N, C-alpha and C positions, 0 to 999 in steps of 0.2 A: 550558385541558385537551385534549389531545389525544384524538379520538374513536377507540373502538375500530376495529381492524383488519378489514377485508373479510374475511369466511369464504370458504371455498375454492369454495363453489358459489353460483350465484344467478341469476336471469333472464339468458338468454342464453349459460349455461354460465362455464366460469371463466376463460376469455379474456376475454369482455365485463365479467366483475366485476372484472378485474385492469385493464382497458384506462384508469380513471382514473388508478391508481396509477403506471402506465408514463408516462402524460403529465407528471406531477411529476419526472419526471427530468429535464426539460428546466430546471428551476428552479435546480439549483445550477451547473449549466453557464450558464444566463443571469447568474446572481449573478457567476460568475466572469470570465464576458465583460466585465460591466462593471466589475468592479474592473481588468480589464487595458485598458481604454480609454485611459489616458493613452499607454500603453506603445504600444498599435495606433496612436495618433495620430504618436507622436514618436521611438519606438524603445524599444530595452531597453539602450543604451548610458549609460555614465557613473553617477552617484552618484543622478540623478533617480527612476530605479526603485525605489530602495530607498523615497526620502521617499512617494513617490506609490502605495505598496505594492502596484507592479505587476509587479514583477521577475520571469522565469521561466526558468528552465533550460532550459527545452522550447525557448524562443525563442535564447536566448543560446548555447545550445550548438549548434543551426542555423547561427550564425553564426560563433564560432570553430573550427567545426570544417569549416566547410564542406560542410555535408551537402547542401549544395544540387547537388552534384556525383553526388548520386543512390547508389542501391543499389550497382551497377557499382563505382563508386571504393570504397565500403564495403568490399564483398568483397575488394578490392585492398589492403586496408590503409591507404588514403589518407584516409579519414575517423575519426579518432581519437574516436569517441563514448564517454563514459565509462559504458555501459550493459552489460547483459547482453547475447548475440547476440541473442534475439529482438526484443528492444524496439531496438537499435542498429538491426538491420534493418529494421523498420518505419518507424522513424523517417526514414532515410536514403533509404528508396522514398518517403515520403510528400513528402519535400521535393525528392528530384528530379523529381518532376511538378508542382513550381511554376513560376512565373516564372522565366526565364533572367535574369542580369544585375544582379539588383536585389536586394540582400540584404534589404532591409525588407520587400519584397513576399514575398520567399520565406519570411521569420519570420512575415507576415501568415496566408500561406497554410497553414503547419503549423499555426499556432494556430488557425484556423478549421477545417481537417480534423480537429484535434484533439477539438475541440470537438463537433463532428458525432457522431465516434465515442464519445465519453465519453457522450452521451445513451444510444447504444445500449447500451454498456457498463452503465451504471446500470440501466437500464430491466430490462435481461438478469440482472443480478446480483439485481433485487428479485424477478425471476421464480423465480429459484433460491432465494432465502429462503423464499418463498411455499410453493414447491412440495416444500421440504426435507420427506423422510418421517416426519423425528423431531420435527416440528414445526410442528403444525397451528395454533398460537397464535403464530407467531412474526410480525411486524409487518414489513413490506416496506418501509414508509414510512420503516424505520431508514437506509436507504440512500438513498432518493431524495430525503429532506429533511435530510438529514445537513449540520450548518454546516460541518464539516470538509470536505466534498467542496467545499463552495462556495469554500472557501479555498484548495483545495490543486489541484482538478482539472485544471488546465492550468498547473500550476509545472512539471510533469515527466511523460514518460510511464509513470509508474509503474501506472497504471490497467490497462494490460495484464495485469500481472504479478497484479494484485488481482484481476481479473476470471476468470481463468485458475483461480485458487486457488479462489475461491468456485464455480466449477463444478465442480471437482473434489472439493469436500466436498459439493456437491448431489448429483453421481453417485454416490458412495458411499452417501449417504443412500438414494439411490432403488434400492440393489443394481445398479449396474452398474461392477462393478470395473475393469474395462479401462480404461472412459471414464475413471473416476476417475485410475486409474495416468496415464492420456496426458494429463488436463489438468495434472495437478501437475508432470508431467515438464517439458511445455510451459511451465509456470510457473517453474520453476527456471532456465529458458534466457531467462525474460523479466525475472525480479526472484527473489533466490536464496532468498526465506524459503519460497516455497511448496513445496520440497525438505523442509523440517521437518516438513510437514504429514503427509509420506508416513510418519514415524514413528507421529504420532498416529493416524494409520489402522489402522499395526500395533496399537498398543495396544487401539485398539477392537474391531480382529478379534478378539484374545485374549479381550476381557471377553465378547464378544457371541457367541463360537463361528464365528466366518467365518473362522478361520484359512484356509480352504482356498481363501478368495478372493484371498490376499495373493500367490498366484502370478500371478493374471490384471492385480492392480496392478501388481506389478514389471514383466510383460509389457509392462502399455502405456505405462509410464513409461520403458522401455527403448529400447521401440521409437521413440517421438516422440525422444527424445535423440539416439538413434542417427540418426536421416535428418536432425536438423538439425547434429549435430555432424561425423559424418564427412566430408560436405562441406566444411566450414569446417575441417577438419583439414589435408585436402587442400590448398584454396586458400590460406589463411591462419590458421596455428595461433592467434597472438596473440587474433583475434578471440573466441575462447572465452575466454582467460582474462584478457582487459585488464582488465576491472571489479574481478575480485578480485584481481589483482595491485596494482592501484592501491589498495583497499582496505586489502590488507594494509601497504603503504608509506604509509599516510594518518596525519595525526595527529588528536586529535579535533576533532569537527565541533561546529558551533553544533547547540546542542539537545542535545548528550550530557551527562549528568551529569557525564564526567571533562572538559567543558571548563572546569569549576571551576576545577582548578589553573591551566589557560592564563589565566582572568579574573584570578588570583592573582598571576600572573607568574611561574609555576612550572610549565611544560606537560610532562607527561609525554610519554615517548618512544615512536615507534611501536611499538617491540617488544613494551614492555610493555602497551601497550593492545591489541595484537592478543592477547595473553595473556590478558586480563582479559575481552577480547570472547569468546573461546572457551570460556572458563569460564561464562561468562553463557550462551552457547548451552547446553552441557550442562547447567547448571541449570535452564534452561528447559522443556527435553527430560526431566529427570527429574521436575520439578515437574508437567508435562502427562500423564508414564506414572504419576505417584502419583495424581492426578486421577481419570484414567480407570480404574486398576484398583483403587482403593480408596473410591470413591463408594458409598454405600450403594446405588445403583442405577449401572447404566451413564448416565453423562452423556451430554449432548450432544456430538457431535463440534466443533461451534462453541464451545462453552464452554473443551475443552481448549486448541484452536486459539488461542483468545483469550489464555488464560494462557501459553501457550509464547510469542505473538509478541509479548505485552506484555512480557515478560521479556526477551526478546530487545531489544526496542527500548532499554528501559532502562537495560540495562547493556552496551549496545553503545557503539563509539567514535565511530559515527555515528548521529545520530537527526534528520536536516532536516526542516523545517515538512512536505513532502511526504510523510513517511513515515508520519505517521498516517494516511493514505488508507488503509494497512492495516487498519486496527482497523476501518473502517466496515462492512464487510459481516459480520466477525467479532462486533461488536456486537448486529448484528440476529439471528446464527443461534446467538449465545448464549443469547437470550430475555432481554437485560436491559431494565429500565425505561427508559420516556423521561426518567425523574428523572436516572439515572445517567449516561445520554447526554449530557444537557444541562449537568450539572456540568463533564463531560470538555469540552464542547465549548466553555464558558465558558473554561475554561483553557488550550485550543487558541488562541481568538482572545484572549487577553491576550499569549500568547507571538508568537504572528502579528505584532502591531502591536510588539512590545517587538525582536523580532529585526530586522527592517526598520530602525526607528528605532537603535538599537546600531548596526548595520552602517553604514548614512547617515553616521552620526556619526564613524564612523573616519577620515573627511577631513574633517572639521569638527569642533573640540573645540567650539566655541560651541552647536553643533547636537545633541551627543552625548547617547545616553542613557547615564547611568552603567552601569558594569560593575556594580556592587551592585545596582541595579535590574532589569539584565537578568537577573542570576543568580537574583532573585526569581521572575521570570515563568517561567526554566528550571523551577527547582525546582518550583512549582506545577504546570507542565505535568506532568513527571515523577510526580508525587505522584497528579495526576488519571488517570494510566494504570495505572499500580498500582491505584487505586481501582477501574478498570474488572476488573483481574485477580481483585481480592480479591471483587468482586460476582459474577462467572462463577465462582468457587470456592464461596463461598456457596450462590448460587445450587443449585449442583451436587451439593452435600453436604449440604444441610438433609435432615430426616428426610421422607419421603414425605407429602405433604398437610399440610405445614407452611408456613406463607409466611413471607419475610422481608423 
């Protein structure tokens, strides 16, 4: 049984009381580094990373895009990283500081630096969860002890966008609307979904009588986006739109429920999948709005955000393993129980093993995980994410004083 979360105050003040929780942020990162050990030793090439469960897009893309050439090469369009601009810029900057002329050494450098950054990001997100004004009973250990973080934190640079999204929700809860807008605007440039959270804030402002603050939210978001986007438009406009253009043209990816037709031998076209994904996004926005505006009392912003992001993920054409990291802080901000968290984590763990065995087996039929078994793991994962959304909805719409 997991003991109760520490209270806000205590001997030595809130910072001292939070220090043990912050130290726990190293645990999922250390677990992820341990999982990466075979690839750190032998590299990320070939099929072995799938069998050893150490594949990392963060490391592989460093090699395939020649990110070691640095930020200047990325700004000139010569480093085709498939990330939104803020994330791609950070990865190319970090890679450019690594050793010259040795691809594996550069990959190790990028993973090592990202591990250090990840500890800081996780600790900061845990602090924001603990300090959220609408959640004195929220447990920050949902962030620093999340099994999903241990599985995914070094697979991609998604954590930058996740941290910015979490900070934006915290800033709104602490009545810093301009900062909330700035962080979510920056989050949009690091990973797309934080931009949708601006709509959650708009609905919450309407419900709670904070409409006047939306102007400052919009100003903060527009300011940050302008500061980043305008120089890129002048230097290389494609840097702003590359990741979204690739998404528009892509087929269903592993993890997506729309990959099931591909497993059955009848893949859907990119155009159809784009339409379906857009419908899913619109549905997610409507559901989050209904929750915020229709609940008996104003729900936590984190609960509405969890419903929105969960629906976007399960209805999208792409739901890679690392995308589950987006949900980690939202589970905490929604105030869900550890039971719900661990049920979801179990499904994520099963899918994590299944997806690498399935991919590794594509080159060796004798070692392949049958498509039917992978489909079961995929469906279980999607069902678990839907369960999180259902629980966030139930928790937000229950009558006051009634536990569920």
